[in-house]
C-alpha positions in Angstrom: 259.1 212.7 -60.8 257.4 212.9 -57.4 256.7 216.6 -56.4 258.2 218.0 -53.3 255.8 218.5 -50.4 254.9 221.9 -49.2 256.0 222.5 -45.5 252.3 223.1 -44.4 251.0 219.8 -45.8 250.2 217.2 -43.3 249.1 214.4 -45.5 250.5 213.1 -48.7 247.9 211.5 -51.0 248.4 209.4 -54.0 245.3 209.4 -56.3 244.5 206.3 -58.2 241.9 207.3 -60.8 241.4 206.7 -64.5 239.2 209.8 -65.3 241.3 212.9 -65.9 238.3 215.2 -65.2 238.0 213.6 -61.7 241.8 214.0 -61.2 241.6 217.8 -62.3 238.6 218.3 -59.9 240.5 216.7 -57.0 243.6 218.9 -57.7 241.4 222.0 -57.5 239.9 220.8 -54.2 243.4 219.8 -52.8 244.9 223.1 -53.8 242.4 224.9 -51.5 243.1 222.7 -48.5 246.6 223.1 -46.8 246.1 219.9 -44.7 246.7 217.6 -47.7 248.9 217.4 -50.7 248.7 215.3 -53.9 252.0 213.3 -54.0 251.3 211.7 -57.2 248.6 210.3 -59.5 248.1 206.9 -61.2 245.6 205.7 -63.8 246.6 202.0 -63.9 247.4 199.4 -61.4 250.9 199.0 -62.7 251.5 202.7 -62.4 250.1 202.7 -58.9 252.4 199.8 -57.8 255.5 201.5 -59.3 254.8 204.9 -57.7 254.1 203.4 -54.3 257.5 201.9 -54.4 259.2 205.3 -54.7 256.8 207.8 -53.4 256.3 208.9 -49.8 252.5 208.7 -49.3 250.2 208.7 -46.3 247.2 207.5 -48.1 245.9 206.2 -51.4 242.7 207.5 -52.7 241.6 204.5 -54.9 238.8 204.6 -57.4 236.9 201.4 -57.9 237.9 201.1 -61.6 241.3 201.9 -62.9 242.3 201.5 -66.7 243.4 197.9 -66.3 241.9 196.6 -63.0 239.2 197.0 -60.4 239.7 197.8 -56.7 239.4 194.1 -55.5 242.1 193.1 -57.8 244.3 196.1 -57.0 244.0 195.3 -53.3 244.9 191.7 -53.7 247.9 192.6 -55.8 249.1 195.2 -53.1 249.1 192.3 -50.7 251.1 190.0 -52.8 253.6 192.7 -53.5 254.1 193.4 -49.9 252.7 197.0 -50.1 250.5 198.0 -47.3 249.4 201.6 -47.8 246.3 203.1 -46.1 243.5 202.9 -48.6 240.4 205.2 -49.0 238.1 203.8 -51.6 236.6 206.5 -53.8 233.2 205.0 -54.7 230.8 206.3 -57.3 227.8 204.5 -56.1 225.7 204.1 -52.9 225.0 200.4 -53.6 225.2 198.7 -50.1 227.0 195.9 -51.8 229.9 198.3 -52.3 230.0 199.1 -48.6 230.0 195.3 -47.9 232.8 194.7 -50.3 234.8 197.5 -48.8 234.5 196.0 -45.3 235.3 192.5 -46.8 238.4 193.9 -48.6 239.7 195.5 -45.4 240.3 199.1 -46.8 240.7 201.6 -44.3 238.0 204.1 -45.5 235.2 204.8 -48.0 234.0 208.0 -49.5 231.5 208.6 -52.2 232.5 210.8 -55.2 229.4 212.9 -55.0 229.6 213.9 -51.3 230.7 217.1 -49.9 234.5 217.7 -50.3 234.8 218.1 -46.4 233.5 214.5 -46.1 236.4 213.4 -48.2 238.9 215.4 -46.2 237.4 214.1 -42.9 237.7 210.6 -44.2 241.3 211.0 -45.2 242.1 212.6 -41.8 240.6 209.8 -39.9 242.3 207.1 -42.1 245.7 208.9 -41.8 245.3 208.9 -38.0 244.9 205.1 -38.0 241.1 204.9 -37.9 238.6 203.0 -39.9 236.1 205.4 -41.6 233.1 203.7 -43.3 229.8 205.5 -43.8 226.8 204.3 -41.9 224.5 202.1 -43.8 221.3 200.2 -43.1 222.9 196.8 -42.0 219.6 195.0 -42.9 220.2 195.9 -46.5 223.6 194.0 -46.5 223.0 190.3 -46.4 225.4 187.6 -45.7 224.6 185.6 -48.8 227.4 184.3 -50.9 226.4 186.7 -53.6 227.5 189.6 -51.4 231.1 188.2 -51.6 231.2 188.9 -55.4 233.0 191.8 -56.9 231.2 194.0 -59.1 232.8 192.3 -62.1 231.9 188.9 -61.0 228.3 190.0 -60.4 228.4 191.4 -64.0 229.6 188.2 -65.4 227.1 186.1 -63.4 224.2 188.1 -65.1 225.7 187.5 -68.4 225.9 183.8 -67.7 222.2 183.9 -66.7 221.5 185.4 -70.1 223.2 182.4 -71.9 226.3 184.3 -73.0 229.6 182.4 -73.9 233.0 183.3 -72.6 233.9 184.7 -76.0 230.7 186.8 -76.0 231.5 188.0 -72.4 235.1 188.9 -73.3 233.9 190.9 -76.4 231.3 192.8 -74.4 233.5 193.6 -71.3 236.8 194.3 -73.2 238.7 191.8 -71.2 240.4 188.6 -72.5 238.9 185.3 -72.5 241.5 184.0 -70.1 240.6 186.9 -67.7 236.8 185.9 -68.1 237.8 182.3 -67.1 239.7 183.6 -64.0 236.8 185.7 -62.8 234.4 182.7 -63.3 236.6 180.5 -61.4 236.6 182.9 -58.4 232.8 183.4 -58.8 232.3 179.5 -58.7 234.5 179.2 -55.6 232.6 181.9 -53.8 229.3 180.4 -54.6 230.6 176.9 -53.9 229.4 175.6 -57.2 231.3 173.5 -59.9 230.1 175.0 -63.2 228.1 177.7 -64.9 224.9 175.8 -64.8 224.9 175.5 -61.0 225.8 179.2 -60.8 223.0 180.2 -62.9 220.6 178.0 -61.1 221.7 179.5 -57.8 221.5 183.0 -59.2 217.9 182.4 -60.5 216.8 181.0 -57.1 218.3 184.2 -55.4 216.5 186.6 -57.8 213.3 184.9 -57.0 213.8 185.3 -53.3 215.1 188.9 -53.8 213.7 190.4 -56.9 215.0 194.0 -56.0 
């Protein structure tokens, strides 16, 4: 059941996060800030979609990794389902590729989990007012190569391909099904504009030589 909203709350937030410790910490922070109210929580994408259909929320605070899906897949599914909530991505890394991915995915805001709580609240405030709130990053560190289009899962799989892993080995290591591996690899090949894993690995090796860092 969705909790009722206190009269003083100005923003209803649905937290999509798989880690109960993070959720507990956020509950503590939100309890001290009358500007926001946690409308509900979800640990899986399916739970998120279900609750968005019934809950009145002003923003979703979305972790990069849920129990059953990553943020890029969640955002794609939201579009297919006709759901269009305002999204603040709750990232746990300062990797410039995450910022680039955030911009590409079209989320409304990005906040790092290890930043000051007031930055989180400022980001939520801006997004709820219809603004885009993305942290400053050194733009020169974000390239426009096809590799920047890859999700973190696709990048992970590409590294495994380069190490000679089979689809079965990748599935066992990552805990996803072989069919899901094939799905990610197809998207990876499309983004890199290659036809097979040999071409993907060759392109990856060339890129690593150009940018060893």
